[in-house]
C-alpha positions in Angstrom: 131.5 49.4 -3.6 127.9 50.3 -4.1 127.0 48.1 -1.1 129.6 50.0 1.0 128.2 53.4 -0.2 124.7 52.3 0.7 125.9 51.0 4.2 127.7 54.3 4.9 124.7 56.3 3.8 122.4 54.3 6.2 124.9 54.7 9.1 125.2 58.5 8.5 121.4 58.8 8.4 121.1 56.9 11.7 123.8 59.2 13.2 121.9 62.3 12.1 118.6 60.9 13.4 120.0 60.0 16.9 118.1 62.1 19.4 120.3 61.5 22.5 123.7 60.1 23.4 122.3 56.7 24.3 120.8 56.2 20.8 124.0 57.6 19.2 126.1 55.0 21.1 123.8 52.3 19.8 124.5 53.5 16.3 128.3 53.5 17.0 128.2 50.0 18.4 126.2 48.8 15.4 128.7 50.2 13.0 132.1 50.2 14.7 131.7 47.7 17.5 133.3 44.2 17.4 130.3 42.9 15.6 129.4 46.1 13.8 128.7 46.3 10.1 131.9 48.2 9.2 134.0 46.1 11.5 132.6 43.0 9.7 133.8 44.4 6.3 137.2 45.1 7.7 137.4 41.4 8.9 136.9 40.2 5.3 140.1 41.9 4.1 142.3 39.0 5.2 140.6 36.7 2.6 141.2 39.1 -0.3 144.2 39.2 -2.8 146.8 41.9 -2.1 145.6 44.1 -4.9 141.9 43.8 -3.9 142.8 44.3 -0.2 144.6 47.5 -1.2 141.6 48.9 -3.0 138.8 47.6 -0.7 140.7 48.4 2.5 141.2 52.0 1.5 137.5 52.4 0.7 136.4 50.7 3.9 138.8 52.7 6.2 137.7 56.0 4.5 134.1 55.1 5.2 135.0 54.3 8.8 136.8 57.6 9.2 133.7 59.5 7.8 131.4 57.6 10.2 133.7 58.3 13.2 133.8 62.0 12.3 130.0 62.1 12.0 129.6 60.3 15.3 132.0 62.8 17.1 130.3 65.8 15.6 126.8 64.5 16.5 128.0 63.6 20.0 129.2 67.2 20.5 125.8 68.6 19.3 123.9 66.3 21.7 126.1 67.1 24.6 125.6 70.8 24.1 121.9 70.4 23.7 121.7 68.3 26.9 123.7 71.0 28.8 121.5 73.8 27.5 118.4 71.8 28.6 119.9 71.2 32.1 120.9 74.8 32.5 117.4 75.9 31.5 115.7 73.5 34.0 118.1 74.3 36.9 118.5 78.1 36.3 118.0 80.6 39.2 116.6 84.0 38.5 119.1 86.1 40.5 116.9 89.2 40.1 114.3 87.6 42.5 114.6 88.5 46.2 115.9 85.8 48.5 113.5 83.9 50.8 113.9 85.0 54.4 115.7 82.5 56.6 113.9 81.2 59.7 115.9 83.6 61.8 114.5 86.5 59.6 110.9 85.1 59.6 110.6 84.4 63.3 109.7 87.2 65.8 110.3 87.6 69.5 107.2 88.6 71.4 107.3 92.2 72.9 107.0 90.7 76.4 110.0 88.5 75.9 111.9 91.5 74.4 111.1 93.7 77.3 112.2 91.0 79.8 115.5 90.9 78.0 115.8 94.7 78.2 115.0 94.7 81.9 117.7 92.0 82.5 120.3 94.0 80.5 119.6 97.2 82.5 119.5 95.8 86.0 122.4 93.3 85.4 124.5 96.4 84.5 123.6 97.7 88.0 124.7 94.5 89.7 121.3 92.8 90.1 120.8 89.1 89.7 117.7 87.3 88.5 115.5 85.4 90.9 112.6 83.1 89.9 109.9 81.1 91.7 106.9 78.8 91.1 103.6 80.2 89.7 101.7 78.1 92.2 102.3 79.4 95.7 101.1 79.0 99.2 98.9 81.5 101.1 101.8 81.9 103.5 104.3 83.0 100.9 101.9 85.0 98.8 100.2 86.9 101.7 101.1 86.1 105.3 104.8 86.6 105.2 104.2 89.8 103.1 102.2 91.3 106.0 98.8 91.0 104.4 96.3 91.0 107.3 93.5 88.5 107.6 90.4 89.7 105.7 92.4 91.8 103.2 90.5 92.0 99.9 93.4 90.4 98.0 92.7 87.2 100.0 89.2 86.9 98.5 88.2 84.7 95.7 87.1 87.6 93.5 90.7 88.8 93.4 92.8 85.6 93.6 92.7 82.2 91.9 92.6 79.7 94.7 92.8 75.9 94.3 90.5 73.6 96.3 91.6 73.3 100.0 93.8 70.4 101.0 92.8 67.9 103.7 94.6 70.0 106.3 92.8 73.1 105.1 95.8 74.7 103.3 94.9 76.5 100.1 97.4 76.8 97.2 96.9 79.7 94.7 98.2 81.2 91.5 100.5 83.9 92.8 99.1 87.4 92.5 102.5 89.1 92.3 106.1 88.1 92.1 106.7 89.2 95.7 106.8 85.5 97.0 110.1 85.2 95.0 111.4 88.0 97.2 110.3 86.0 100.3 112.0 82.9 99.0 115.2 84.9 98.3 115.3 86.4 101.8 114.7 83.0 103.3 117.6 81.3 101.4 120.1 84.1 101.0 121.9 86.3 103.6 122.1 90.0 103.0 123.3 92.0 101.1 120.7 91.1 98.5 120.1 92.7 95.1 117.7 90.8 92.8 114.9 91.4 90.3 112.0 88.9 90.0 110.3 88.8 86.6 107.5 86.4 85.9 103.9 85.6 85.3 101.2 86.6 87.8 97.5 86.0 88.0 94.4 87.9 89.2 90.7 87.8 88.5 90.5 90.8 86.2 90.0 91.3 82.5 89.6 94.4 80.3 91.5 96.6 77.9 94.3 97.1 80.4 94.0 94.0 82.5 94.2 90.3 81.8 93.8 87.3 84.2 97.5 86.4 83.5 100.0 89.2 83.2 103.7 89.8 83.8 105.5 91.7 86.6 109.0 92.5 87.5 109.9 93.4 91.1 113.2 94.5 92.6 114.6 94.0 96.0 117.6 95.4 97.8 118.5 94.5 101.4 121.6 95.9 103.1 122.6 97.8 106.2 122.7 101.2 104.6 120.0 101.1 102.0 117.7 104.1 101.8 115.2 106.0 99.6 117.9 107.9 97.9 119.3 104.7 96.5 115.8 103.6 95.4 115.2 106.9 93.6 118.5 106.8 91.8 117.9 103.2 90.6 114.4 104.0 89.3 115.6 107.1 87.5 118.5 105.3 85.8 116.1 102.5 84.9 113.6 104.8 83.3 116.3 106.7 81.3 117.8 103.5 80.0 114.5 101.7 79.3 112.7 104.6 77.5 116.0 105.7 75.9 115.9 109.3 76.9 118.6 111.5 78.4 116.5 112.9 81.3 113.4 112.0 83.2 111.5 113.8 85.9 109.8 111.6 88.5 107.5 112.3 91.4 106.9 110.1 94.3 103.4 110.1 95.9 102.5 108.6 99.3 100.6 105.3 99.0 100.0 102.1 100.9 101.2 98.6 100.4 101.1 96.0 103.2 104.7 94.9 102.6 106.4 98.4 102.5 106.5 101.3 104.9 106.7 104.1 103.7 105.0 103.2 100.4 105.0 105.3 97.3 103.6 105.4 93.8 105.9 106.8 91.1 104.8 109.0 88.2 107.0 109.9 85.2 106.8 113.2 83.3 105.4 112.8 79.8 103.7 114.5 76.9 100.6 113.1 75.3 99.6 113.8 71.8 99.0 112.4 68.3 98.3 108.9 69.7 101.7 108.7 71.4 103.3 109.3 74.7 106.8 110.9 74.9 108.8 110.7 78.2 111.2 113.2 79.5 109.2 116.2 78.3 105.7 117.8 78.5 103.6 118.7 81.5 101.6 115.5 82.0 102.3 112.7 84.5 101.8 109.0 84.1 101.9 106.4 87.0 104.4 103.7 86.2 105.2 101.7 89.3 104.9 101.3 93.1 107.7 101.1 95.6 108.8 101.6 99.2 111.0 100.6 102.1 110.5 96.9 103.0 108.3 96.6 106.1 110.0 95.5 109.2 107.4 92.8 109.7 108.4 91.3 106.3 112.1 91.3 107.3 111.2 89.5 110.6 109.0 87.0 108.8 112.0 86.1 106.5 114.5 85.8 109.4 116.2 89.1 108.9 116.8 91.5 111.8 115.2 94.9 110.9 117.4 96.6 113.5 120.5 95.6 111.5 119.2 95.5 107.9 116.8 97.6 105.9 115.9 97.5 102.3 113.6 98.7 99.5 111.5 97.1 96.8 109.6 98.1 93.8 107.3 96.5 91.2 105.9 97.3 87.8 103.8 95.6 85.1 106.0 94.4 82.2 103.0 94.3 79.9 102.2 97.9 80.8 105.7 99.3 80.2 105.8 97.4 76.9 102.6 99.0 75.9 103.9 102.5 76.8 107.3 102.0 75.0 106.1 100.4 71.8 102.7 102.0 71.3 100.5 98.9 71.9 96.9 100.1 72.5 95.2 96.9 73.9 96.8 94.6 76.4 94.6 91.7 75.3 96.2 91.7 71.8 99.4 90.4 73.4 97.8 87.1 74.2 95.7 86.5 71.1 98.4 84.7 69.1 97.7 86.8 65.9 100.7 86.3 63.6 100.0 89.6 61.8 100.2 91.4 65.1 103.4 89.6 66.1 105.0 90.5 62.7 104.2 94.1 63.3 105.2 94.5 67.0 107.7 91.6 67.3 111.5 91.7 67.2 114.0 89.7 65.1 115.6 86.9 67.1 119.1 88.2 66.6 118.3 91.7 67.8 119.5 91.0 71.3 119.1 94.1 73.5 122.3 95.5 75.1 123.0 98.8 76.7 126.0 99.4 74.4 124.2 98.5 71.2 120.8 99.9 72.1 117.9 98.2 73.7 115.4 98.4 70.8 117.7 99.0 67.8 
């Protein structure tokens, strides 16, 4: 019996010393497995006399029960310790702020945002979007738009020309989006109502000019189009874009080769405290140019000016973005500074709509 007591003591010590479930299982197999020490003692009961078997069997089974209880208790302790360790290593501090998702981190450039705003406003008026190539011919960019030979815009100091072809034709980077109007009139029959947003290029660079900039032009061709329609469209656009209830506009005579009569448009504003507010004040700010489409332009595009007439307007997208969102230097829009974009940019899911607000 002393040997059994010693064996039990050794097994219980091993159980208590087991540091994980794997080592505890090894102790269990060594004691209670098919070839375990206690199992071996139970196997000797068959060779004993009935009286001896009764005494020895009771002692061995009692030792087995105590070892089993110790194993179960130790296993529970190790499982709880393993669970606590796992919870500690995989815990999340719910008091910390969540990381922004890509949709929250990304920003839409103000130019892209304003283009979407323009699209929303003019689409509500029934306009469609027309686009064209950035590389244009001299014919589409100048000739069909009634630019005379020798006009300053045809010179290298104003326009980016490519090297002449073998036949003498020179391609160029378009100086305005008006060639898109020409392409539209050549391919569509009136009535026409389109806006033409896109990149344009001129040899100019300072605080308010860059060699590449963005324009949007509008074109309406119909039998009964007149200046009253043009004024209403521009007034409604300004109220929607600058999100004011009322705007005062003045139309000043000007000259553009492709319109007759031609006008420049000023909008009433108030300047002060490094900001401009529209719809109030006593100052005026030029915002766009417009006019009735010149009969020569209609003829060049295969439209009879005795039957149809129309009007057009154009404005710089970069300029109106600066006015609306308080951007002081046009060049900052093209520097790619992430800090600037985080400040002036828009969240990707803030899609401008007239119903929900353009810049909400």
